[in-house]
C-alpha positions as CSV (number, residue, x, y, z in Angstrom):
1,M,-20.0,-17.6,41.1
2,D,-17.0,-16.4,39.1
3,M,-16.1,-13.3,41.2
4,D,-13.7,-11.9,38.6
5,D,-16.5,-11.9,36.1
6,A,-19.0,-10.6,38.6
7,Y,-16.9,-7.5,39.3
8,A,-16.0,-6.9,35.7
9,N,-17.8,-3.9,34.3
10,A,-16.3,-3.0,30.9
11,K,-17.0,-6.3,29.2
12,Y,-20.8,-5.8,29.8
13,I,-21.0,-2.2,28.7
14,P,-21.5,-1.4,25.0
15,Q,-18.6,0.5,23.5
16,A,-16.9,0.5,26.9
17,E,-13.5,1.3,25.2
18,T,-14.8,4.7,24.2
19,Y,-15.4,6.0,27.7
20,V,-11.9,6.7,28.9
21,P,-10.9,8.7,25.8
22,R,-14.2,10.6,26.0
23,W,-13.7,11.4,29.7
24,T,-10.2,12.5,29.1
25,Q,-11.2,14.8,26.2
26,A,-14.2,16.3,28.1
27,A,-12.1,16.9,31.2
28,A,-9.3,18.7,29.3
29,A,-11.8,20.9,27.5
30,F,-13.6,21.7,30.7
31,R,-10.3,22.8,32.4
32,E,-9.6,25.2,29.5
33,R,-12.8,27.1,30.2
34,A,-13.2,26.7,34.0
35,G,-11.4,28.6,36.6
36,S,-9.2,26.2,38.5
37,E,-6.1,25.8,40.6
38,T,-4.4,22.4,39.9
39,D,-2.1,20.1,41.8
40,I,-2.6,21.6,45.2
41,A,-0.5,19.5,47.7
42,Y,-2.2,17.9,50.6
43,G,0.8,15.6,51.4
44,D,4.3,14.7,50.3
45,Q,3.6,11.9,47.9
46,P,3.4,12.6,44.2
47,R,-0.3,11.9,43.9
48,E,-1.3,13.6,47.1
49,R,-2.6,16.6,45.1
50,F,-6.1,18.0,44.4
51,D,-7.6,20.2,41.7
52,L,-9.9,23.0,42.9
53,F,-12.6,24.5,40.7
54,L,-14.1,27.8,41.8
55,P,-17.4,29.3,40.8
56,E,-18.0,33.0,40.1
57,G,-18.5,34.8,43.4
58,T,-18.3,33.4,46.9
59,P,-18.8,29.6,46.9
60,Q,-22.0,28.2,48.4
61,G,-19.8,25.4,49.8
62,L,-17.5,22.6,48.7
63,M,-18.1,19.4,46.8
64,V,-15.4,16.8,46.9
65,F,-15.4,14.2,44.2
66,V,-13.3,11.1,44.5
67,H,-12.7,9.0,41.3
68,G,-12.8,5.2,41.0
69,G,-10.8,2.6,39.3
70,Y,-10.7,-0.2,41.9
71,W,-8.1,1.9,43.9
72,R,-5.5,1.0,41.2
73,A,-6.3,3.0,38.1
74,F,-7.0,6.5,36.7
75,E,-6.1,9.9,38.0
76,K,-7.8,13.1,39.1
77,S,-7.5,15.1,35.8
78,M,-9.7,12.6,33.9
79,W,-12.9,13.8,35.7
80,S,-12.7,17.6,35.7
81,H,-15.9,17.9,33.6
82,L,-17.9,16.3,36.4
83,A,-17.5,19.5,38.3
84,A,-19.8,21.3,35.9
85,G,-23.1,20.7,37.7
86,A,-21.9,21.9,41.1
87,L,-20.0,24.9,39.7
88,A,-23.1,26.0,37.9
89,R,-24.9,26.0,41.2
90,G,-22.3,28.1,42.8
91,W,-20.3,25.4,44.6
92,A,-16.5,24.9,44.6
93,V,-15.3,21.5,43.6
94,A,-12.2,19.6,44.7
95,M,-11.0,16.5,43.0
96,P,-8.2,14.7,44.8
97,G,-5.7,12.2,43.5
98,Y,-4.3,9.4,45.6
99,T,-1.6,6.8,45.5
100,L,-2.7,3.8,43.5
101,A,-2.4,0.1,44.4
102,P,-0.2,-1.8,44.6
103,E,2.0,1.1,45.7
104,A,-0.5,1.9,48.4
105,R,-2.9,-0.3,50.3
106,V,-6.6,0.5,50.6
107,A,-6.3,1.6,54.3
108,A,-3.5,4.0,53.3
109,I,-5.7,5.4,50.5
110,T,-8.5,6.0,53.0
111,R,-6.2,8.0,55.1
112,Q,-5.1,10.0,52.1
113,I,-8.6,11.0,51.2
114,A,-9.3,12.1,54.8
115,R,-6.3,14.4,54.5
116,A,-7.4,15.6,51.1
117,V,-10.9,16.4,52.3
118,T,-9.4,18.3,55.3
119,A,-7.0,20.3,53.0
120,A,-9.7,21.2,50.5
121,A,-12.1,22.2,53.3
122,G,-9.4,24.6,54.5
123,R,-9.6,26.4,51.2
124,V,-13.4,26.9,50.9
125,A,-15.8,27.9,53.7
126,G,-19.3,26.6,54.2
127,P,-20.8,23.1,54.0
128,V,-19.0,20.1,52.5
129,V,-20.6,17.4,50.4
130,L,-18.8,14.3,49.3
131,A,-19.3,12.2,46.2
132,G,-17.3,9.3,44.8
133,H,-17.7,6.7,42.1
134,S,-17.0,3.0,42.6
135,A,-13.8,2.8,44.6
136,G,-14.3,6.5,45.2
137,G,-17.8,5.7,46.5
138,H,-16.1,3.4,49.0
139,L,-13.6,6.1,50.0
140,V,-16.2,8.8,50.6
141,S,-18.3,6.4,52.6
142,R,-15.3,5.7,54.8
143,M,-15.1,9.4,55.7
144,L,-18.2,8.8,57.8
145,C,-16.8,5.9,59.7
146,G,-15.7,6.6,63.3
147,D,-12.3,5.1,62.8
148,V,-11.4,7.7,60.2
149,A,-9.7,10.7,61.6
150,L,-11.3,13.9,60.4
151,P,-10.9,17.2,62.4
152,D,-14.0,18.0,64.4
153,D,-14.5,21.2,62.5
154,V,-14.4,19.5,59.2
155,A,-16.7,16.6,60.3
156,A,-19.2,19.2,61.6
157,R,-19.4,20.8,58.1
158,L,-20.3,17.5,56.3
159,L,-23.8,18.1,54.9
160,R,-24.4,15.1,52.7
161,V,-22.5,12.1,51.2
162,V,-23.5,10.4,47.9
163,P,-21.5,7.2,47.1
164,I,-22.1,6.4,43.4
165,S,-22.0,2.7,42.6
166,P,-19.8,2.1,45.6
167,V,-18.0,-1.0,46.8
168,T,-19.1,-1.2,50.4
169,D,-18.1,-4.7,51.5
170,L,-14.6,-5.5,50.3
171,R,-14.5,-9.1,51.4
172,P,-15.8,-10.5,48.0
173,L,-12.8,-8.9,46.3
174,L,-10.5,-11.3,48.2
175,Q,-11.7,-13.9,45.6
176,T,-10.7,-11.8,42.6
177,A,-7.6,-11.0,40.7
178,I,-8.1,-7.4,41.7
179,N,-6.7,-8.4,45.1
180,D,-3.4,-9.2,43.5
181,D,-2.8,-5.4,43.5
182,L,-4.8,-4.6,46.6
183,R,-3.0,-7.2,48.7
184,M,-5.8,-7.3,51.3
185,D,-6.2,-10.0,53.9
186,M,-9.5,-10.7,55.6
187,A,-8.8,-8.3,58.5
188,E,-8.1,-5.3,56.2
189,A,-11.0,-6.1,53.9
190,T,-13.3,-6.2,57.0
191,D,-11.9,-3.0,58.5
192,E,-12.2,-1.2,55.2
193,S,-15.8,-2.2,54.5
194,P,-18.1,0.7,55.2
195,A,-21.2,-1.6,55.2
196,L,-19.7,-3.4,58.2
197,H,-19.2,-0.3,60.3
198,R,-21.8,0.7,62.9
199,D,-20.0,3.7,64.4
200,V,-21.0,6.2,61.7
201,R,-21.2,10.0,61.7
202,D,-24.7,11.2,61.6
203,V,-24.7,12.7,58.0
204,P,-27.4,12.0,55.4
205,V,-26.3,9.5,52.8
206,T,-27.8,8.7,49.4
207,V,-26.4,5.5,47.9
208,W,-26.8,6.0,44.1
209,V,-26.5,3.1,41.7
210,G,-27.5,2.4,38.1
211,G,-30.3,0.0,37.4
212,A,-28.3,-1.6,34.6
213,E,-25.2,-2.2,36.7
214,R,-23.8,-5.6,37.3
215,P,-25.8,-7.4,40.0
216,V,-23.0,-7.3,42.5
217,F,-22.9,-3.5,42.4
218,L,-26.7,-3.4,43.1
219,D,-25.9,-5.7,46.0
220,Q,-23.1,-3.5,47.2
221,A,-25.3,-0.5,47.2
222,R,-28.1,-2.2,49.1
223,W,-25.7,-3.5,51.7
224,L,-24.7,0.0,52.7
225,A,-28.3,1.4,52.6
226,D,-29.6,-1.6,54.6
227,N,-26.9,-1.4,57.3
228,W,-26.7,2.4,57.8
229,S,-29.7,4.0,59.4
230,N,-28.7,7.4,57.9
231,A,-28.6,6.0,54.3
232,T,-31.2,5.7,51.6
233,L,-30.9,3.8,48.2
234,H,-31.6,5.3,44.8
235,I,-31.5,3.1,41.7
236,A,-31.2,5.2,38.6
237,P,-33.1,3.4,35.8
238,D,-31.2,2.1,32.8
239,L,-27.8,3.5,33.8
240,H,-24.7,1.4,33.9
241,H,-21.4,1.7,35.8
242,F,-19.9,4.1,33.4
243,N,-22.7,6.5,32.5
244,V,-24.1,6.7,36.0
245,I,-21.8,9.5,36.9
246,E,-22.8,11.7,33.9
247,G,-25.5,13.3,36.1
248,L,-22.9,15.3,37.9
249,E,-22.7,17.5,34.9
250,N,-26.4,18.5,35.0
251,K,-27.0,21.2,37.7
252,N,-30.7,20.5,37.8
253,G,-30.6,16.7,37.4
254,P,-31.6,14.2,40.1
255,L,-28.1,13.2,41.0
256,M,-27.1,16.9,41.7
257,T,-30.3,17.4,43.6
258,A,-29.5,14.4,45.8
259,L,-26.1,15.8,46.4
260,L,-26.7,19.5,46.9
261,G,-30.4,19.6,47.7
C-alpha cells in the first residue's frame, strides 16, 4: 500500500480546493455576528491562544473544538462557524490554536491542548465536552489517556468526547511524507496513539467518521472504538473527510446530539 496516497484526502474529494476558502469566509462572517473573545492566552507561545464564543445567558457548559490539519496546517480562526450548533443550544465554545509541526512535535501539541482545555474550563462553569477533527480528533482522544495531565477538577467535568475522523494509531504515518514534518520515531508514534492506550478516563466516547472517507480513516476510527470499552463507532453515510464536520453547525443534527445529548 502507498501510505502517502492512503492518507491523502483532498485528491479524492470533489472540488476539494473550494473548502478552505469557504471555511475561512464562513468563519469570518460568523465571528462578525457572534459574541466572542478572541486570542485568549493559555501559554507563552504565539499560537497558544483560544477563541471563546458565548451564548446568550448563562452557558449550559463548554464545548472545546480542536481543528485538524495533520498537526501541521490551519489555525483556529478558520473554524469559528462550527460553534453555531453548540451556541444555539446554549453552550459556550472554545477553539484553541496550537503550535504546528515541524516547530512542535506531536507530544508537545498534546500537552498544549491539555493546557488549553484547562484554561478554557476555567472561564466557563459546568460540564465540558470535547470534539476534534482529524488530527484534532487525535488530540481530544488523548485528553482521556492517563498519561495526559489534566487537573482533577477539569477531568471530573468531562461529559463526552467525540473524535471526528480521528487518527488514533500514528504508527502508519511513519511511512508517509507527513512524518518529514512530524519527526516521530516509533516510540513517540506509539506513545501518542490513543488506540494503543488502555489507561483511559471513564468518559463516554463516540467516534464519528464519514462513510465516504478514505478506507484508512474508517480503519482508524474502528481501531479506537474496538480498543476502548467506553467508545462506540458511528459511520455517517455518504460524508467525506471535509464535509463530515458540517454537522457541528446544526443544533438538532445527529452529530450535535452525539456531542451534547
